[in-house]
N, CA, C and O atoms as CSV, one atom per row, in Angstrom:
chain,resi,resn,atom,element,x,y,z
A,1,MET,N,N,31.180,57.530,138.755
A,1,MET,CA,C,30.932,57.325,140.072
A,1,MET,C,C,32.210,57.548,140.871
A,1,MET,O,O,33.129,56.747,140.700
A,2,GLY,N,N,32.393,58.787,141.923
A,2,GLY,CA,C,33.701,58.710,142.310
A,2,GLY,C,C,34.004,57.846,143.657
A,2,GLY,O,O,33.210,57.082,144.207
A,3,LEU,N,N,35.194,58.112,144.018
A,3,LEU,CA,C,35.692,57.263,145.267
A,3,LEU,C,C,34.699,57.494,146.487
A,3,LEU,O,O,34.439,56.475,147.128
A,4,PHE,N,N,34.168,58.553,146.861
A,4,PHE,CA,C,33.395,58.784,148.024
A,4,PHE,C,C,32.123,58.178,147.696
A,4,PHE,O,O,31.622,57.419,148.526
A,5,ASP,N,N,31.432,58.442,146.422
A,5,ASP,CA,C,30.305,57.635,146.254
A,5,ASP,C,C,30.384,56.135,146.383
A,5,ASP,O,O,29.378,55.519,146.735
A,6,PHE,N,N,31.696,55.403,146.082
A,6,PHE,CA,C,31.746,54.206,146.144
A,6,PHE,C,C,31.896,53.825,147.869
A,6,PHE,O,O,31.616,52.710,148.311
A,7,LEU,N,N,32.165,54.453,148.337
A,7,LEU,CA,C,32.633,54.242,149.769
A,7,LEU,C,C,31.346,54.745,150.606
A,7,LEU,O,O,31.063,54.017,151.558
A,8,SER,N,N,30.653,55.692,150.436
A,8,SER,CA,C,29.153,55.988,150.875
A,8,SER,C,C,28.342,54.969,150.750
A,8,SER,O,O,27.693,54.529,151.698
A,9,ASP,N,N,28.292,54.403,149.341
A,9,ASP,CA,C,26.989,53.475,149.202
A,9,ASP,C,C,27.280,52.227,149.616
A,9,ASP,O,O,28.319,51.637,149.323
A,10,LYS,N,N,26.184,51.684,150.458
A,10,LYS,CA,C,26.061,50.675,151.315
A,10,LYS,C,C,25.523,49.398,150.495
A,10,LYS,O,O,25.233,48.368,151.104
A,11,GLY,N,N,25.379,49.509,148.890
A,11,GLY,CA,C,24.920,48.437,148.334
A,11,GLY,C,C,26.058,47.448,147.707
A,11,GLY,O,O,27.228,47.722,147.972
A,12,GLU,N,N,25.849,46.600,147.096
A,12,GLU,CA,C,26.628,45.446,146.905
A,12,GLU,C,C,27.247,45.782,145.331
A,12,GLU,O,O,27.124,44.920,144.461
A,13,LYS,N,N,27.832,46.924,145.066
A,13,LYS,CA,C,28.357,47.729,143.823
A,13,LYS,C,C,29.944,47.316,144.222
A,13,LYS,O,O,30.595,47.566,145.236
A,14,LYS,N,N,30.259,46.640,143.097
A,14,LYS,CA,C,32.032,46.434,143.305
A,14,LYS,C,C,32.681,47.234,142.111
A,14,LYS,O,O,32.090,47.686,141.130
A,15,PRO,N,N,33.969,47.309,142.395
A,15,PRO,CA,C,34.651,47.974,141.384
A,15,PRO,C,C,34.507,47.383,139.948
A,15,PRO,O,O,34.235,46.190,139.809
A,16,VAL,N,N,34.722,48.367,138.672
A,16,VAL,CA,C,34.691,47.823,137.645
A,16,VAL,C,C,36.088,47.151,137.540
A,16,VAL,O,O,37.092,47.602,138.092
A,17,GLN,N,N,36.046,45.816,136.632
A,17,GLN,CA,C,37.069,45.114,136.695
A,17,GLN,C,C,37.658,45.256,135.301
A,17,GLN,O,O,36.907,45.335,134.328
A,18,PRO,N,N,39.180,45.295,135.157
A,18,PRO,CA,C,39.834,45.576,133.920
A,18,PRO,C,C,39.411,44.699,133.063
A,18,PRO,O,O,39.217,43.545,133.443
A,19,THR,N,N,39.159,45.115,131.596
A,19,THR,CA,C,39.008,43.934,130.558
A,19,THR,C,C,40.170,43.412,130.007
A,19,THR,O,O,41.300,43.897,130.065
A,20,GLN,N,N,39.804,42.381,129.465
A,20,GLN,CA,C,40.787,41.485,128.832
A,20,GLN,C,C,41.275,42.166,127.283
A,20,GLN,O,O,40.326,42.708,126.715
A,21,PRO,N,N,42.370,42.214,126.649
A,21,PRO,CA,C,42.568,42.742,125.462
A,21,PRO,C,C,41.826,41.519,124.329
A,21,PRO,O,O,41.663,40.310,124.492
A,22,LYS,N,N,41.576,42.167,123.484
A,22,LYS,CA,C,41.225,41.120,122.354
A,22,LYS,C,C,42.008,40.394,121.810
A,22,LYS,O,O,43.030,40.953,121.411
A,23,GLN,N,N,41.909,39.197,121.612
A,23,GLN,CA,C,43.055,38.228,120.897
A,23,GLN,C,C,42.732,38.239,119.428
A,23,GLN,O,O,41.755,37.677,118.931
A,24,THR,N,N,43.678,38.957,118.754
A,24,THR,CA,C,43.654,39.241,117.309
A,24,THR,C,C,44.580,38.342,116.686
A,24,THR,O,O,44.590,38.484,115.463
A,25,GLY,N,N,45.365,37.458,117.122
A,25,GLY,CA,C,46.213,36.718,116.726
A,25,GLY,C,C,47.706,37.129,116.531
A,25,GLY,O,O,48.512,36.377,115.983
A,26,SER,N,N,47.998,38.245,116.963
A,26,SER,CA,C,49.032,38.959,117.077
A,26,SER,C,C,49.461,39.467,118.484
A,26,SER,O,O,48.564,39.901,119.206
A,27,ALA,N,N,50.827,39.457,118.980
A,27,ALA,CA,C,51.007,39.700,119.995
A,27,ALA,C,C,51.494,41.387,120.377
A,27,ALA,O,O,52.491,41.872,119.842
A,28,THR,N,N,50.735,42.086,121.257
A,28,THR,CA,C,51.029,43.419,121.272
A,28,THR,C,C,51.677,43.458,122.930
A,28,THR,O,O,51.572,42.559,123.765
A,29,ASP,N,N,52.311,44.687,123.079
A,29,ASP,CA,C,52.778,45.144,124.162
A,29,ASP,C,C,51.567,46.080,125.083
A,29,ASP,O,O,50.462,46.289,124.582
A,30,PHE,N,N,51.885,46.536,126.301
A,30,PHE,CA,C,51.113,47.604,126.793
A,30,PHE,C,C,50.416,48.573,125.964
A,30,PHE,O,O,49.219,48.839,126.064
A,31,PHE,N,N,51.179,49.049,125.196
A,31,PHE,CA,C,50.802,50.378,124.306
A,31,PHE,C,C,50.017,49.770,123.166
A,31,PHE,O,O,49.342,50.573,122.522
A,32,GLY,N,N,49.985,48.764,122.871
A,32,GLY,CA,C,49.229,48.018,121.544
A,32,GLY,C,C,50.223,47.912,120.406
A,32,GLY,O,O,49.730,47.601,119.322
A,33,ASN,N,N,51.621,48.126,120.452
A,33,ASN,CA,C,52.784,47.968,119.606
A,33,ASN,C,C,52.881,46.465,119.351
A,33,ASN,O,O,52.736,45.667,120.277
A,34,SER,N,N,53.136,46.058,118.039
A,34,SER,CA,C,53.304,44.842,117.859
A,34,SER,C,C,54.734,44.219,118.435
A,34,SER,O,O,55.802,44.781,118.193
A,35,THR,N,N,54.656,43.132,119.136
A,35,THR,CA,C,55.883,42.367,119.571
A,35,THR,C,C,56.427,41.613,118.739
A,35,THR,O,O,57.569,41.212,118.959
A,36,GLN,N,N,55.818,41.286,117.719
A,36,GLN,CA,C,56.309,40.388,116.659
A,36,GLN,C,C,57.395,40.968,115.642
A,36,GLN,O,O,57.180,42.108,115.230
A,37,PRO,N,N,58.497,40.329,115.210
A,37,PRO,CA,C,59.316,41.182,114.175
A,37,PRO,C,C,58.651,41.504,113.197
A,37,PRO,O,O,57.746,40.788,112.769
A,38,ALA,N,N,59.049,42.870,112.565
A,38,ALA,CA,C,58.509,43.421,111.443
A,38,ALA,C,C,59.036,42.713,110.218
A,38,ALA,O,O,60.187,42.277,110.202
A,39,ALA,N,N,58.350,42.611,109.358
A,39,ALA,CA,C,58.746,42.041,107.958
A,39,ALA,C,C,59.925,42.885,107.621
A,39,ALA,O,O,60.071,44.068,107.929
A,40,THR,N,N,60.821,42.068,106.893
A,40,THR,CA,C,62.048,42.453,106.157
A,40,THR,C,C,61.674,43.366,105.204
A,40,THR,O,O,61.026,42.959,104.239
A,41,PRO,N,N,62.062,44.917,105.329
A,41,PRO,CA,C,61.719,45.903,104.523
A,41,PRO,C,C,62.574,45.475,103.149
A,41,PRO,O,O,63.461,44.634,103.004
A,42,ALA,N,N,61.961,46.376,102.220
A,42,ALA,CA,C,62.256,45.982,100.607
A,42,ALA,C,C,63.820,46.720,100.758
A,42,ALA,O,O,64.090,47.447,101.714
A,43,GLN,N,N,64.682,46.443,99.783
A,43,GLN,CA,C,65.821,46.989,99.822
A,43,GLN,C,C,65.775,48.536,99.481
A,43,GLN,O,O,64.805,48.947,98.845
A,44,PRO,N,N,66.637,49.295,99.817
A,44,PRO,CA,C,66.543,50.711,99.633
A,44,PRO,C,C,66.868,51.034,98.070
A,44,PRO,O,O,67.644,50.320,97.436
A,45,ALA,N,N,66.307,52.008,97.576
A,45,ALA,CA,C,66.437,52.222,96.056
A,45,ALA,C,C,67.993,52.207,95.584
A,45,ALA,O,O,68.339,51.820,94.469
A,46,ALA,N,N,68.829,52.653,96.524
A,46,ALA,CA,C,70.071,52.739,96.252
A,46,ALA,C,C,71.028,51.334,95.897
A,46,ALA,O,O,72.154,51.290,95.402
A,47,ALA,N,N,70.141,50.226,96.343
A,47,ALA,CA,C,70.640,48.887,96.319
A,47,ALA,C,C,70.267,48.206,94.938
A,47,ALA,O,O,70.758,47.157,94.521
A,48,GLN,N,N,69.320,48.978,94.307
A,48,GLN,CA,C,69.073,48.634,92.758
A,48,GLN,C,C,70.224,49.407,91.880
A,48,GLN,O,O,70.056,49.340,90.663
A,49,GLY,N,N,71.202,50.027,92.274
A,49,GLY,CA,C,72.201,50.887,91.609
A,49,GLY,C,C,71.538,52.152,90.928
A,49,GLY,O,O,70.646,52.097,90.082
A,50,GLU,N,N,72.061,53.183,91.383
A,50,GLU,CA,C,71.588,54.368,90.680
A,50,GLU,C,C,72.201,55.486,90.868
A,50,GLU,O,O,73.067,55.443,91.742
A,51,SER,N,N,72.027,56.604,90.275
A,51,SER,CA,C,72.921,57.895,90.594
A,51,SER,C,C,72.476,58.938,91.442
A,51,SER,O,O,71.274,59.090,91.658
A,52,TYR,N,N,73.472,59.782,92.016
A,52,TYR,CA,C,72.935,60.825,92.921
A,52,TYR,C,C,73.805,62.024,92.441
A,52,TYR,O,O,74.986,61.885,92.124
A,53,THR,N,N,73.151,63.195,92.411
A,53,THR,CA,C,73.879,64.380,92.119
A,53,THR,C,C,74.148,65.136,93.445
A,53,THR,O,O,73.214,65.334,94.222
A,54,VAL,N,N,75.417,65.566,93.724
A,54,VAL,CA,C,75.852,66.090,95.143
A,54,VAL,C,C,75.338,67.263,95.148
A,54,VAL,O,O,75.369,67.875,94.080
A,55,VAL,N,N,74.808,67.824,96.171
A,55,VAL,CA,C,74.336,69.141,96.577
A,55,VAL,C,C,74.978,69.541,97.808
A,55,VAL,O,O,75.388,68.780,98.684
A,56,SER,N,N,75.037,70.984,97.794
A,56,SER,CA,C,75.617,71.819,98.969
A,56,SER,C,C,75.427,71.095,100.523
A,56,SER,O,O,74.338,70.827,101.030
A,57,GLY,N,N,76.662,70.873,101.088
A,57,GLY,CA,C,76.663,70.339,102.443
A,57,GLY,C,C,76.431,68.714,102.395
A,57,GLY,O,O,75.874,68.104,103.307
A,58,ASP,N,N,76.933,68.106,101.212
A,58,ASP,CA,C,76.968,66.628,101.164
A,58,ASP,C,C,78.348,66.219,101.592
A,58,ASP,O,O,79.338,66.950,101.587
A,59,SER,N,N,78.297,65.032,101.943
A,59,SER,CA,C,79.737,64.664,102.101
A,59,SER,C,C,79.422,63.116,101.663
A,59,SER,O,O,78.230,62.838,101.527
A,60,LEU,N,N,80.330,62.150,101.446
A,60,LEU,CA,C,80.136,60.880,100.897
A,60,LEU,C,C,79.433,60.115,102.133
A,60,LEU,O,O,78.441,59.453,101.828
A,61,SER,N,N,79.826,60.124,103.508
A,61,SER,CA,C,79.300,59.621,104.647
A,61,SER,C,C,77.834,59.896,104.771
A,61,SER,O,O,77.043,58.985,105.015
A,62,LYS,N,N,77.443,61.200,104.597
A,62,LYS,CA,C,75.980,61.671,104.715
A,62,LYS,C,C,75.304,61.022,103.319
A,62,LYS,O,O,74.252,60.403,103.481
A,63,ILE,N,N,75.780,61.114,102.124
A,63,ILE,CA,C,74.925,60.426,101.011
A,63,ILE,C,C,74.948,58.755,101.510
A,63,ILE,O,O,73.939,58.078,101.314
A,64,ALA,N,N,75.914,58.276,102.027
A,64,ALA,CA,C,75.853,56.666,102.610
A,64,ALA,C,C,74.796,56.505,103.290
A,64,ALA,O,O,73.887,55.741,102.966
A,65,LYS,N,N,74.820,57.400,104.568
A,65,LYS,CA,C,73.901,57.281,105.641
A,65,LYS,C,C,72.423,57.571,104.927
A,65,LYS,O,O,71.519,56.811,105.274
A,66,ARG,N,N,72.181,58.364,104.186
A,66,ARG,CA,C,70.670,58.573,103.500
A,66,ARG,C,C,70.205,57.616,102.599
A,66,ARG,O,O,69.005,57.343,102.556
A,67,HIS,N,N,71.140,57.000,101.769
A,67,HIS,CA,C,70.873,55.733,100.796
A,67,HIS,C,C,70.944,54.370,101.107
A,67,HIS,O,O,70.294,53.426,100.660
A,68,TYR,N,N,71.966,54.423,102.064
A,68,TYR,CA,C,72.223,52.837,102.894
A,68,TYR,C,C,71.889,52.649,103.944
A,68,TYR,O,O,71.645,51.487,104.271
A,69,GLY,N,N,71.738,53.765,104.937
A,69,GLY,CA,C,71.284,53.444,106.285
A,69,GLY,C,C,72.425,53.625,107.057
A,69,GLY,O,O,72.340,54.023,108.218
A,70,ASP,N,N,73.724,53.312,106.401
A,70,ASP,CA,C,75.068,53.242,107.265
A,70,ASP,C,C,76.082,54.386,106.605
A,70,ASP,O,O,76.389,54.363,105.413
A,71,ALA,N,N,76.494,55.251,107.414
A,71,ALA,CA,C,77.422,56.214,107.040
A,71,ALA,C,C,78.751,55.636,106.723
A,71,ALA,O,O,79.446,56.191,105.871
A,72,ALA,N,N,79.197,54.492,107.379
A,72,ALA,CA,C,80.407,53.780,106.949
A,72,ALA,C,C,80.488,53.194,105.999
A,72,ALA,O,O,81.491,52.490,105.876
A,73,LYS,N,N,79.568,53.214,104.999
A,73,LYS,CA,C,79.586,52.560,103.566
A,73,LYS,C,C,80.019,53.492,102.361
A,73,LYS,O,O,79.962,53.298,101.146
A,74,TRP,N,N,80.537,54.728,103.214
A,74,TRP,CA,C,80.900,55.874,102.101
A,74,TRP,C,C,82.040,55.290,101.302
A,74,TRP,O,O,82.247,55.709,100.163
A,75,HIS,N,N,82.914,54.187,101.926
A,75,HIS,CA,C,84.050,53.690,101.098
A,75,HIS,C,C,83.344,53.083,99.609
A,75,HIS,O,O,83.811,53.509,98.553
A,76,GLN,N,N,82.438,52.280,99.585
A,76,GLN,CA,C,81.926,51.821,98.682
A,76,GLN,C,C,81.300,52.911,97.492
A,76,GLN,O,O,81.238,52.605,96.301
A,77,ILE,N,N,80.902,54.083,97.981
A,77,ILE,CA,C,80.515,55.233,96.964
A,77,ILE,C,C,81.816,55.387,96.172
A,77,ILE,O,O,82.050,55.301,94.966
A,78,TYR,N,N,82.700,55.679,97.393
A,78,TYR,CA,C,84.084,56.387,96.867
A,78,TYR,C,C,84.825,55.537,95.741
A,78,TYR,O,O,85.215,56.078,94.706
A,79,ASP,N,N,85.020,54.018,96.026
A,79,ASP,CA,C,85.447,53.236,95.365
A,79,ASP,C,C,84.844,53.059,93.489
A,79,ASP,O,O,85.506,52.803,92.483
A,80,ALA,N,N,83.562,53.290,93.632
A,80,ALA,CA,C,82.780,53.219,92.506
A,80,ALA,C,C,82.838,54.547,91.720
A,80,ALA,O,O,82.373,54.564,90.580
A,81,ASN,N,N,83.500,55.911,92.376
A,81,ASN,CA,C,83.568,57.057,91.848
A,81,ASN,C,C,84.894,57.581,91.620
A,81,ASN,O,O,85.117,58.693,91.140
A,82,LYS,N,N,85.797,56.712,91.994
A,82,LYS,CA,C,87.374,57.313,91.915
A,82,LYS,C,C,87.419,58.329,90.726
A,82,LYS,O,O,87.786,59.495,90.864
A,83,SER,N,N,87.039,57.815,89.631
A,83,SER,CA,C,87.414,58.625,88.473
A,83,SER,C,C,86.637,60.052,88.441
A,83,SER,O,O,87.224,61.010,87.937
A,84,THR,N,N,85.613,60.178,88.853
A,84,THR,CA,C,84.955,61.466,89.146
A,84,THR,C,C,85.339,62.332,90.188
A,84,THR,O,O,85.516,63.545,90.081
A,85,ILE,N,N,85.494,61.431,91.511
A,85,ILE,CA,C,85.992,62.552,92.524
A,85,ILE,C,C,87.432,63.021,92.840
A,85,ILE,O,O,87.755,64.114,93.305
A,86,GLY,N,N,88.457,61.709,92.406
A,86,GLY,CA,C,89.812,61.937,92.293
A,86,GLY,C,C,90.437,61.205,93.535
A,86,GLY,O,O,90.003,60.118,93.915
A,87,ASN,N,N,91.561,61.910,94.194
A,87,ASN,CA,C,92.213,61.180,94.959
A,87,ASN,C,C,91.730,61.374,96.462
A,87,ASN,O,O,91.825,60.532,97.355
A,88,ASP,N,N,91.140,62.774,96.572
A,88,ASP,CA,C,90.698,62.975,97.851
A,88,ASP,C,C,89.096,62.868,98.209
A,88,ASP,O,O,88.377,63.787,97.815
A,89,PRO,N,N,88.605,61.948,98.827
A,89,PRO,CA,C,87.265,61.476,98.877
A,89,PRO,C,C,86.557,62.800,99.937
A,89,PRO,O,O,85.366,62.695,100.231
A,90,ASP,N,N,87.203,63.764,100.358
A,90,ASP,CA,C,86.593,64.711,101.182
A,90,ASP,C,C,86.330,66.058,100.105
A,90,ASP,O,O,85.873,67.133,100.493
A,91,ARG,N,N,86.660,65.803,98.892
A,91,ARG,CA,C,86.677,67.040,97.993
A,91,ARG,C,C,85.599,66.681,96.896
A,91,ARG,O,O,85.907,66.692,95.705
A,92,ILE,N,N,84.497,66.404,97.271
A,92,ILE,CA,C,83.324,66.147,96.425
A,92,ILE,C,C,82.797,67.469,96.042
A,92,ILE,O,O,82.957,68.353,96.884
A,93,GLU,N,N,82.224,67.772,94.989
A,93,GLU,CA,C,81.723,69.120,94.355
A,93,GLU,C,C,80.236,69.133,93.937
A,93,GLU,O,O,79.712,68.316,93.179
A,94,VAL,N,N,79.607,70.223,94.568
A,94,VAL,CA,C,78.277,70.325,94.104
A,94,VAL,C,C,77.877,70.028,92.553
A,94,VAL,O,O,78.653,70.440,91.691
A,95,GLY,N,N,76.931,69.467,92.238
A,95,GLY,CA,C,76.864,69.096,90.778
A,95,GLY,C,C,77.380,67.889,90.139
A,95,GLY,O,O,77.040,67.492,89.024
A,96,GLN,N,N,78.467,67.170,91.143
A,96,GLN,CA,C,78.976,65.893,90.565
A,96,GLN,C,C,77.754,64.787,90.580
A,96,GLN,O,O,76.901,64.673,91.460
A,97,VAL,N,N,77.873,64.091,89.513
A,97,VAL,CA,C,76.950,62.850,89.444
A,97,VAL,C,C,77.682,61.505,89.919
A,97,VAL,O,O,78.641,60.914,89.423
A,98,LEU,N,N,76.950,61.242,90.981
A,98,LEU,CA,C,78.015,59.828,91.612
A,98,LEU,C,C,76.925,58.575,91.233
A,98,LEU,O,O,75.707,58.687,91.094
A,99,LYS,N,N,77.654,57.494,91.127
A,99,LYS,CA,C,76.986,56.120,91.061
A,99,LYS,C,C,76.897,55.525,92.299
A,99,LYS,O,O,77.980,55.417,92.875
A,100,LEU,N,N,75.880,55.085,92.909
A,100,LEU,CA,C,75.621,54.534,94.103
A,100,LEU,C,C,75.348,53.029,93.774
A,100,LEU,O,O,74.257,52.584,93.417
A,101,PRO,N,N,76.574,52.262,93.959
A,101,PRO,CA,C,76.550,50.804,93.678
A,101,PRO,C,C,75.363,50.110,94.616
A,101,PRO,O,O,74.726,50.607,95.545
A,102,LYS,N,N,75.303,48.877,94.074
A,102,LYS,CA,C,74.339,48.024,94.725
A,102,LYS,C,C,75.109,47.248,95.844
A,102,LYS,O,O,76.163,46.661,95.600
A,103,ILE,N,N,74.591,47.271,96.954
A,103,ILE,CA,C,75.190,46.735,98.205
A,103,ILE,C,C,74.560,45.529,98.819
A,103,ILE,O,O,75.023,45.051,99.854
């Protein structure tokens, strides 16, 4: 039914009322997204302590961002691998196997 049909019809028809959202026990926003805090995610695999092989284009900050979710944690990777990396943390080499400490 269009607007003109509604205006020209002399009957007792009323506009359709919006429906109320179903109550499912969880709060959602207008788009249906949950407004309740998400469950705490499991710790990343890096938090369990593992190794990582350096590939082309890597840097300690990129590795930290990928494994810990925070590029600023590159210091922890460097501290755990000083014997492998040497005195300059910017000079990691492709193929080096680095230990990723638990954080």
